[in-house]
N, C-alpha and C positions, 0 to 999 in steps of 0.2 A: 513540403508544407501541408499542414492539415487544414481542411476547409470544411465548414459546417453551415448548413442552412436548414430551415424547416418550413413546412407549409402551415401557415396560421389558420386557425379555425375562424370561419366567417362569423364575426360577432356583431356586425352592424350593417347599416345601409350605405352603399357606395353612392358617390355623387353622379357617376355615369355608369352605365351597365358594364363598361370595360374595367372600371376600377372597383376593387373589393377590399383592398387592404390599405392602411394608412402608410405603412413603411415597410421596406425590405432592408433587413440588417445583413450586412456583409462582414464576415470575419473569417480568420484563418487559423487561430490558435485556441487551444482549450481554455486558456485564461480569458481570452476575449469572449468565449461562450459564457463563462461564469459571470463576467461583467455584464454581458448582454442580458443574462437572466436577472441579475440584480437590478439592472436598468429597467427591464420590462416589468419587474415587480413593483418598482417605484412608480413607473408610468401608469399603473392601474389606478393610482390615486387621482390622476387627472382625467380619468375616463368619466366625464360628467355630461349628461345630455343637455344641460341648460346652457353650455357654451359651445357645443359642437353637435353636428347632426348625427354622427355615428361614433362608435367607440374605436379605440386604437387596438390593433392586433399586430403582432410582430412575428417574423420568422425567427425562431429561437433554437431549434434543435434539428441537427442533421438526420436523426434517426427517422424522422417522419417522411423523408423523401423516398420514393419508390426505388427499388433496385432495378434500374432501367439503363440500357446502353445509350439512350437518348437523354442523358442527364441535362445537357444544356437546354434542351427543349423545355424541360420542366422548370429550369431556372428562369428561362426567358418568359415562360408563362406567368411565373410569380412576379417578375419585374414589371411585366405589362399591366398587371392588376393592382400595382402599388402607386401611391402618390408621391412618396418620398423614398430616397435611398440614404441609408445611414451606413457609413463606412467606419468600421472599427480600425483606426489607423495604428499600425505597428510595423516594425521591420518585416515580420513574417507576412503580413498582409500586402506590403509593398512588393514583395517578390512572388506572391501567389498569382499564378496565371488566371485562376478563376475570379479573384477579386478584380484584377486588371480588366478582364473581359466584361465583367458586370459594369465596371465604371464606363468602359467604352460604349457599351450598349446604352447606358443611361444618358450619356452625353449626346449620343446620336438620336435618341428618341424623346428625351426630356430636357428641361432647362437645367443649367448648372446651378440655378438658385434653389432647386429642390434636392440638392445633394448636401447632406450634413455629415460632419466629421466628428467622431468620438475618439479622442487621442488616448490610447491605452498603453503605449510603450514606445520606446525609441525617442527620436528627436523630430520636432516639428517647428520650423522657424520661417516666418514671413519677412520678405525683404521689401519695405515700402518703396524704396527708390526704383527698384526694378519691377514693382507691382507684380511680384511673383514670389513663390517660395524660394528660400535660399537653399538651393539644391546641393550646395557644398556641405551643408550641415544636415539637411532634412533627409531622413531615411525611413520615415514612417508611412510615406505615400509613394506610389509609383510615379516617377518623373515623367515618363513618356506619355501617360494618360492625363496627368494633372498639371503639366507645365504651363499651358496657356489657357487654362479653363477660367480662372478668376482674374478679373482686372482689379478688383479690390479684395482686401483681406477677407476671406470667407469666415463664416461662423464655425467655430469648433469648440468642443467642450473637453476640458482636461479631466480624464477619468483614470489617470495613472495611480492615484492614491487608493483606488479600489483594489489594487493587487495585494496590498499588505494587510488589509483589515477585512473581517467578516462583517458585512454590512446588512442592514435591514431597510425596508422601505420607509421607516420613520426617521432615518438619519437626515438631519437638516442639510448637510452638504450634498447628499444624493438627491434630495428633493430639489435643491437649487439647480443642480446639473440637469435633472430631468426637465425642469421648467425651461431651461435654455433650449431644449429640443422642442418642447411642446409649443412654445410661444410662436415660432413660425408656422407650425402645423395648424394652429387654431386661429392665428391672427390676433391673439391676446398678448398683453404685456406680461412679462415675467412676474412682476409684483402682483398683478391681478390674479394670475394663475396660482401663485403661492398663497395669497390670501383666501381665494376660494378653496384651495386645498385644505388649508388649516381649519377654515370654518366647517368644511365638510367632514374632516376627520373628527372634529369636536362633536358634530351632529351624529356621526357614525358611532363614536365612542359612547355618547349618551344613549343612542339607540341600543347598542350592544349591552351597555350596563343595565338599561331598563329591561331588555330581553332576558339577560342573565338573572336579574332580580325576579322577574316574573317566573322564569323557569325554576329558580331556586325555591320560590314560594310554592309553586306547583309541586316541586319535588318534596318539600317539607310537608305539604298537605297530603301528598300521596303516602309519604312515610308515616305521618301521623295516622292517616286512615288505615294504613296497613297494620301499624302497631295496635290501633284500636280494634281492628278486626281480629288480629291475632289474640289480643287480650280477651276479646269477647268470645272467641272460639275456645280459648283455654278456660275461661270462666264457665262457658257452657259445658265443656267436658268435665270440669271440676264439679259443677252442680249435678251433672249426670252421675258421676262417681259417688257423690254424697248421697244422692237419692238411691242408687243401687246398694250402697253400704247400709243405709237405714232399712231398706227393704229386706236385705239378707239378715240383719239383726232381728227384724220382726219375724221372718220365717224361722230362724233358728230358735227364737224364744217359743214359738208355737209348737215345735217338735222336740224341745230339749229333754223332755221326760220320756217320750215314746221312742225317739230316734236320737239318743244323745251323741252317738258317734258322728252322724251326719251333721247334727247341730254344731258340734265342735269345729268341723271343717268349714261350715258356713260362717261361723264367727271369725275364724282366722282370715277367711277371704274378705269378709266385711271390713275388718281392720286394714287389710292389705289394699283394698280399694280406696278407703278414706278413713283416717283415724277420727271419726266423729265422736261426739259425746256419747251417743248411743253405743257405738262399738267399744269404746273404752269401758263404759259401764258394764257391758255384757262380758268383757274379758275379766274384770275384777270379780264379778258375781258368778263366774263360770264354775267355781268349785261346788256350787250347789247342784250342779247337774249330776244325775246318777252315773256311777261307773258300772260298766257292764262286764262281768266276768263270765267267759264262755266255758261250758262244760263239755265233757265227752259224751254227746248224746243228751237225752232229756235229764234235766236236773230235778231231783225229787225233794231234796232238803239241803240245808246249809246250817252251820253252827260255828260260832266264834269260840276260841279258847281264851282263857284269862291272860294269855301271853300275846294275843292279837292275831293268831293264825286263824285262817278260815278253812274249814273242811266242807267239801261239796260232795253230795251224794249223787253220782251220775252212773254211767255205765262201767265205772271202775273205781270211783272214789278219787278225789284230788285234794291236795293240801297246798294252800296258797298263803302268801303274805300280802294282804291288800295294801299295806303301806308302801309297797313298791310300785304302785301305779295300777292302771286299769288292766294291763296285761302282764301280771307278775309271773314269775317262773313257777310252774306248777309241778308237783310231784305226784305221779300216779301211784296209787296205793295197792289195789288188787285188780284182778282180771274179771271179776264177776260184777253184775249190776248191783249197785248199792242203793238202798231205799231210805236209810236213816243214819245219822251221825250224832255223836255226843263226845264231849271232852270231860275229863276229870276236873275237879275244881282247881287243881294246881297246874292244869294245862299240859301235863306230861304224858297222859294216857289218852288214846283216842279209840273209841269203839265205833265199828261200822256194822250196820245191819243189812242183810240181803233179802232179796225177794224169796229165797228158798228157806228162810228162817235161820240161816247161819249168822254168827257174830264173829267179827275179827277184832282182836285187841292188838294195838300197835303202840310202841314206844316212840313218841314224837318229841323227846327232849331236844334232839337236834332236828329241827323242822326240815332241813334239807336232806336228811337221811333217816326216814322212819324205818323202824324194825318191827316186823310182825312177831308178836309174842305167842299168840294162840288163836285157834279157830275152833268155835264151839257151836253146837246146834242148840239154840234156845227153845225151839218150838217143835222139835222132831220133824221138821219139814212140813208141818200141817198148814202153816200160814206164813206169809211174808211179814217182815218186821216193818212197822210204820213209824215208830218213835223209840228213842233210847234216852235213858237218864243215867249218868254216872255220878254216884254220890261220894261225899267226902269220907264216908265210912267204908268204902271199898265194895259197894254194891252196884250192880248193873241191873236196871229195870228195863226189860225189853217188852214193848207193847206191839201187839198184832191187831188185825182187824177184829178179832173176836176175843182175845184174851191176852196172855203174855206170861212172862216168867221173871223171877228175881234170881240173879246170879251173884255168887260171892267171887269177887275178882281182886281180893286183897293180894293174892298171888296171881298176877295177870297171866302167868304162863300156865296156870292150872285152874281155870275157872270151873265152878261147879254150881249146879242149880239148887236153889234153896226152896223155892215154892212156886206154885202157879198163881196167876192172877185171874180175877173174874172176867167174864165176858165184857166186851165193849169198854175196855180201859181207855180213857181219853187224856189223862194227865197224871203225872207223879211229881211230887215236890223235889227240889234239888237235894234236900237232905235225905230223901228216901223214906220219910216217916209218914207221908200222906199219899193216898191214891184216890183218884176220882173216876167213877164209872157212870156210864149212861145206861139207864134201864128202860128208856123209851118214854114217850108221852110227856116229854118235857121234865122228866125227873132225873136227878143225879143222886148218886150215893157217895158219901165221903168215908174212906176207910183209913184207919191207922195201921202202920206196918211196924211191928215191934222188933226188938233186937234179935229175936229168934225167928224172924220172918213169918210171924203169924199175923193175919189180917183180922181187923175188927171193925165192924160197921159202927160209925159214931154219929152220922147225921144224914138226913135226906134233904136235898135242895131242889128248888124249882128253877128251871132254866129254859131258854128257848129250845124248841125241838130241832133236831139236826136234819130232818128230811132224809132224802135218799142219796145225798152227795157224800163223798169221802171227807169227813170232818176230823181227820186224825190229828190236826193241829189246832182245832177250834177252842181248846182249853189250855190254860197255862197257869202255873204257880209263879209267884215272884221269887226272886233268888233267896230271900230270907224265909220263904215258906209261909208268910203271913197273909198273903192275898191270893185269891183264886178268881180268874176271869174266864167266862165261858161265852162263846158266840154260837149262833145258830141261824135258823130261818128268820126272815124279816130283817129289821135294821137295829135290833137291840143287842147290847152286850150287858150281861149280868155279872156282877162281881161281888165278892164277899171278903170280909176280914175273917180269916180262919186261924187267928192266933190261938183261940180256944176252939179246936176242931169240933168239939161236941156242941158248941153254941156259935155257929157262924153268924156274923152280923152282915146283913145286906147293905150295900152301898148304892147310891143313886145310879140307876141304869144309864147307860150311854147309848145314844141313838146315832148310828153311823150312816144314815141315809143310803142304805143299800136295799135294793128291791128283792134280791134273791138270797140274802143272808150273809153272815160273817163266817168266814171259813178259816181264819188264822188269827191268833192273838199272841202277844209276847210282851213281857215286862222288861224295862231297862234294869240294869244291875242295881241301881239305887231305889227301884220301885216307885220313882216319881213320874215315870212316863209309861203309858200303855199304847202299844201299836196294834191296830186291827186291820185285817185284810179282807176285802169283800169279793163278791162274785163278779163285780164289774171291773176289777183290776185296780182298785184304789186302795192305798194304804192311808189310814187316818191315824193321827197322833193325838194323844190326850194327856193333858197335864193332870195327874192324880196325886200331886204332892199334898193336896188337901183332900182326903177321900170324901169329905162331906160336900165339897164344892168342886167336882171335876170340871175341867175346862177344855173345850175343843181346841185343837191346835191345827197344824198344817195338814193338808190333804195332798198325797203324792200319787199322781195319776199317770203312771208310765206303762203299766202292763196292759196288754190288749185283751187278756182274759182274766179269769179269777186268780186271786192270790192264794196260794195253797200253804205257804209257810213263811214265818217271820223269825228273825233273830237279831238281837242287839249285840253290838261290840261291847267289850268289857268296860270301856270308858263311857258308854252310852251315847257316843257321838256319831255312830253309824248304825243304820238299820239295813239288814240284808233281807230282800224279799225274793220269793221264788214263785214263778207263774205255775198254774195248775193244769193247763191244757197243752196239747201237742204242739200248737203253733207258738207257744210262749214258754217252752220248758227247756230251752237250750242255754239259758243264761241266768245268772244271779244279778240283780240290781242292788247296788250299794248306795244308800242315800246318806248324805251328810246332814246331821240334825244337831240341834242344840235344845235339849229338853223336848218340848212338844212342837218346836218350830224347825223349819229348814234353816240351814246356814250355808253361807259361802266361805266361812272361815276355814282355813286348812288345818287349824289345830286349836285346841282350847287348853289353857294352863289352869290347874286347880289352885287359883289364888283366892284369897279372902280380902274383901274390901274393894272400894270403888275409887280409891285415890288415883290421880293421873299416872299412867305408865310413863316411865322415863328410860330412854335409851342412852347408852354411852356414846361418845363421839365417834367411835369406830363401828358402831352398830352391833357389836358382839355381845353386849350385856344389856339386860332389860330388868329394871326394878319395877315391881308391880305389887298390887294388892294394897298393902299398908296395914293390914290387920292379921298378921304382921307383914312387914315388907319382905318379899322374897326376891332373890337375884337369880336370873336365868341366863344361860348361855344360848344365844339364838343366832350367832353369826355364821354358822356353817350349814351344810346341807342336811345334817342329821336332825333328828327331832330335838326340840328344846330340852335342856337339862337343867335341873335345879342345882344351883351352885352353893347358895347360902340363904339362911334366914336371919334377919336382923331383929333385934329386940324392939318392941313397941313400948310407948309410954303407958298406954292404958288400952282398954277394950275399944276405945274410939278410933284407934289407928293413927296413922300419920302419913303425910305426903313426903315424897323424896324426889331428889333431882340430882343429876350428875353435873359436875363442872364442865367447862368447855374442853378440857383435856380428856375427860372420860375415865379418869382413874380415882376420882374422889366423889363419894355420894354424900349429900347433905340431907338431913331430916330433922324433924322435931323443932321445938322451941324451948329454951334457947337452942340455936342451931348446933347440931352435932355433925361431925365429919367422919366418914369411914373410908379407909384406904382399901381399894378393891384391885390393886395390882395383881394380887392372887385372889380371884373371885371365890375360890373355895374356902379361903381363910381370911375373911374381912378383918381389918384391924381398926379399932376405935382410936381415932386421932385426938378425941376430946374426952378422955375418960373422967376428967374432973368437972366437966360441965354438968351441973344439976339439971335434971329434966323436970320442968314444971308444967309443960303443956304440949300440945301437938299442933303442928302446922297443917292447915287444911289445904293450902295452896302455896306452892313454891315456884319460883322462876329465877333462872340464872341469867345475868347480863351477858350477851354474846361477845362484848368487847372489853368490859371492865370487870374487875374482881368484886362484883356486887351481886347480892341476892335479895329478892323481895319475898316476904312471907306474910300470909294472912292466916290468923289463928281461927277465925270463924265469925259468925254474925255478931255485930256490935263490937268487934275487936279492931285494933288499929292495924294499919298496913305498916309493916316494919321493913326498913332497908338496912341490910347487913353488909359489912365489909368482910370479905372472905379471902383477902390476900394472904393472911396467915391461917393456913388450914387448921393448925392446932389450937387457934384461939380466935374464932370469928367474933367480931365486935359489932354491936348495934350502932349504926351510923345515925339514923333518924327515924321518927315515926311520922306518918303522913295523915293522921286523923283516922277516926273510926268510920266503919262502913255499916250500913243498915242491913236489911235482909238480903241485899244483893250479894253479899258474901257467902251465901249458902252454897253457891256453886263452887267447884274445885278447880276451874280454869278461868279465873276471873281477873288476873293481873298479867301484864305482858310488857316486855321490853321491845323497843324498835330494833331493827337489824343492825343499825350502827351503834346501838347501845346508849344513845344520848337521851332518849325519851322513855318514860315509864307511864303506862296507862293503867289506871285503877278506877273502879266505880265509885261514885259518890253516894251519899245517903239519899239524895233525891232521885236516884236511878240513872243519872247520866254518867259521864266518864270525864275524869280530870287527867290532864297531861302534865307530867313533871319532867323538868330537865335535871338530869342526874350527872354527877361527876365523882371521880374518886376523891375521897377525903374532903368532900364539900357537901353542905346541906342541899338537898333537892329544893327546887323552887317551881311553883306553879306557872305554867306558860300558856295554858289554854283549857277550854272546857268544851265537851260535846254535849248538846242538849239531850235531855231524856226523851226516849221514844215512847210509844204507846205502853210499853212495859219496861220494867227495870232491867238493867244490864245483868246478865247471868253468866256470860262467857265472852271471851275476846281473844284475838290473835292478830299479830302483825304479819303482813306479807314478808317473806324472807329477803326480798331484794329491793324493797322500796317502802316508803312511809305510807302504806295503805293499811289502815286499821279496820278489821272486820269485828263487828259487835253483834252478839246474839242476845236476844231479850227473852223475858219470861212469857211473851205471847208467841214465841216461835219465829219471830222476824229476824232476818239477817240484814244488817246495814253496813255498807262500806263507806269509809271516810278517808279523804286525802288530807293527811296532817303534815304535809311538807312544810307548811307554815303553821305551827301549832296554835298561834294566836288567831288564825283565820281558817279553821278547818272547813273543808268542802265536802258536802255529802255527795257520794258518787252514785250509789245504786242500792237496791233492796230486793229481798225475796222473802216470801212467806210460805214456803213449802212445808215447814214444820207446823204442827197444830198445837204444840205445847212448848213449854220452856226448853231452851237449849242449855244443856249441861256441859257439853264439851265442844272445843273448837281447836283444830290444829291444821297447820299448813304442811304440804309436801315440800321438801327442800327445793324442788324445781320451781316452785312459786305459782304454778298454773293449776294446782289441784289442792283442794281443801276438804276436810272431813268435819262433820258436825254430828253430835249425839243429842237427841231430843227426848223429852219425857213422853213423846208420843210413841216411844219404843222403836224409833227408826234411827239407823245410821245412814247418813246421806253423804255422797261424794259430790263435789262441786267443781265445775270448770270455772276458775276465777281469773282466766287470762285477761278478760275485760271486766274490771271491777264494777263498771256501770251496769253490767248484765250478768250476774252470777247464774250459771246454767247447771241444773242438777244433772249429774252424770249417771248416778245410780242410787237406788235405795237398797242397801245391802240387807240380805236376809240373814238372820242369825239369832232370832229369839227376842225376848223382851230385855230391855236395858233401862232400868228405872232405879236411880239415874245411871249415867255412864260417862266415861271420860275417854279421850282419844289422843293418840300421838303417832307420828310417822318416824320411822328410823332415819337417821341422818343420811344413809346411803340410798334412801328412797325405795327400798324393796318391800318394806313391811308397814302395815297399819295395825296398831295395837288398840284394842277397845276393852276397857276394864268395866266390870259390872259385878253384881252380887253373885252371879253364877260362874265366876272365873274370868280370866282374861283370854280373849280370842285374838288370833292373829290372822290377818288377811294378807295375801300377796298382791301388791300393786306394781310389781315389776312386769311391765308389759312384755318385754322380750322373753322373760322366764315363763310367763303365762302362755305365750304363743308356742314356745317350745314344748311345754307340757301338753297343751291341747293337741299338738301334732303327734306327740308320743303316745297319747292315750286313745287315738282314733285311727282307723285305717283310712287310706287316701280316698278322697271323693272319686266316685266312678264317673266315666264319661256320660252315662245315662243320667246320673244325679246332677251333673254339671249342666247338661242340656235342659233339665227341668227347671233349675233355679237361675242359670245364666245363659239363656238361649242365644243372646246376641254377642257372646264373646267366645273366642276359640278356647278349647280345652287347655287349661293351665292350672293344674291342681296346686293349691297354696302350700302344701306340705311335701312337695316333690323334692 
């Protein structure tokens, strides 16, 4: 038999010093031990100080007895300190010598009334006639010890049912059984004990529930506080990143001309930290930053060919294609220092001049494989060559510090000298028929060069003196040979019309704000822009399209020392400048310009007209100009290509727009349709439609086969059904417009195609509900602002209408309920009428063109607060129209000087900036980001 007991922990006060425990439980089987544990667990519920002086504690586990040879002594000690003996009656207990000995001890030292029986197994039967247990049937108690103990039936509790179920202290039957034991221990009735127990359990449950509720509340408060702290920390970090991003943009802007490579890296890192409005604007406008082309040693001159190649005069001469980026593949030309370069007008022949007076002639028809044709001594080694001019007639004019020579290079393999030049030659015309010399004292001489290479003095001019500096490039003829500009000491540039060389006509002098003089001048190919370089490292641009009223343009301040040489690209959209001192002679700066202004557009298309540009649905085709309409392929990485020119109705031009599929182009009034499936061969789908007028503004419905057209001021707004491409039909007219229709982006469809917005004669906007094959009906009006409506556009993803006015104000309206429009926000960054308005397909970016000559980008993610992202540099636009490509990569701006394309693809811009600049160094990183570990953005 197995026998288990444990020494209870002293949990309360004993009645006498000898008694410390309420009960001693005696059992002999593992099942009884489990029952004893369940019994003791339920008994805890009756452990209440208000009905007994101390708490109940039981012997419940044999493992707490010490391993001692005097086991009975420890058991006897436990019995002596207990008030009651509880015997777990079972056949195994009845045969256990330890249980029997405990019972005998108890009956010898205590009253039989303090012995309680818990019946756990076997048979237990009382015989009332014999006043004893029926020992013929009872096997759960030891007969020898218990036969004459009780004269009356003792109290026992049937616990046999506990063997089959897994019980808890909340089981009603177990509670009742426990109450049977506790009642004699406490002197309380069973009903009173159970009632107290139930009430106490309710109190305990309420207390536990309240405690849990309090703990849950505290937990929720702690979690909420943690989340709040976490959000506050993240917000603080985000604000820190935003502040750092804006600071980097400001730093990059301040050095973008002097250190463009570093500025590019800072811009990329600024966007990487936080894509703020300032960072986005800096990326889009980044093409205006000068590109730096490094030379082999000091760069002394640079020149563009008519085919776009750039020749650099350095310690060996290099040939580059600037269109391939800041660091294009360069071809080394010769092994001797080169001091001057010049291309033939057709761009196939390149002349290099050396410091020893030699001239190299190279065939550069294949720019990647130049071939040296001849080497000649132009000055007999007496002086180095400072400038070269290759004429269309096959002459090479080589200028030195003192004189020069004219060579016949019609056969470039056998050049021969024709004549010498006078001392101090400073310029020769591209045609080779005029030569200017400086005779000192501020006087110039103008010579004609005849076909037989004879010089003849034809005029004497007064110009600023040259001082003691090397002014080898301080004078320049225009490409057509009709203009001559000369710089010198002070801040003046003097220029003349030399169409008649014998009678030069002086033009208004230009004042370039230079303290030490103008050292380099150059004309653009079309002679409408003049660039001057001064001794302080500044390049100034001048608009000389009207020679009688020259206008100062942009100032490009990137060089750290004087500008010694300037050259325009053939298209006039790039100026190459060369520094003149040793600290600034290792590179050529390439500046993107548009006329006399800087530009951040990456290319300009030679279009005529200011009608809104229109992209096809796949963004591969662009219709532009309107006088006439030209179609360009712009969808690939190559430079845009002219695909077709469409006929115009008259000199006034016409607007055009693609359908939603991108294969049909509509233009004119009545509406004509062109099939552009093959862009190089457009097919007129409406050859029988007589052309009676031109459309000034066109817009295609994004969901329905409808087109809205406005002919011009005072004309009606026309709604056309274009479901039949070969026969568009007029569906309805919506009334005439006043002067508000002078703009060319003045009507707009909502993105779902259900609403049409058009200006009213009073200057406001009327909303029309449109449907296919149904007359439109007016559903709402927007009140007139301080100025009349001149442009408008719908947000591409919701019914938010942005309206531009003639005062330069931008107003956003929520027209979800057309009958009750809600004004959302406004901005007045433009200072003159807004001519163009367009949304990026993403919906968060918009572009406007104003008569204040500014193209502005807007963050319109919050219509209540339009935020200006950038004011794009690009020249004057009076007026201008704008449009985004459907793929979101390009922004097109149309104006009188052509159509310009901006890249608004942020990923592409970031990639380009990284490709065009070396990685930021650890020292530079520490200077601008001292609190962050070195992590270059273009790694």
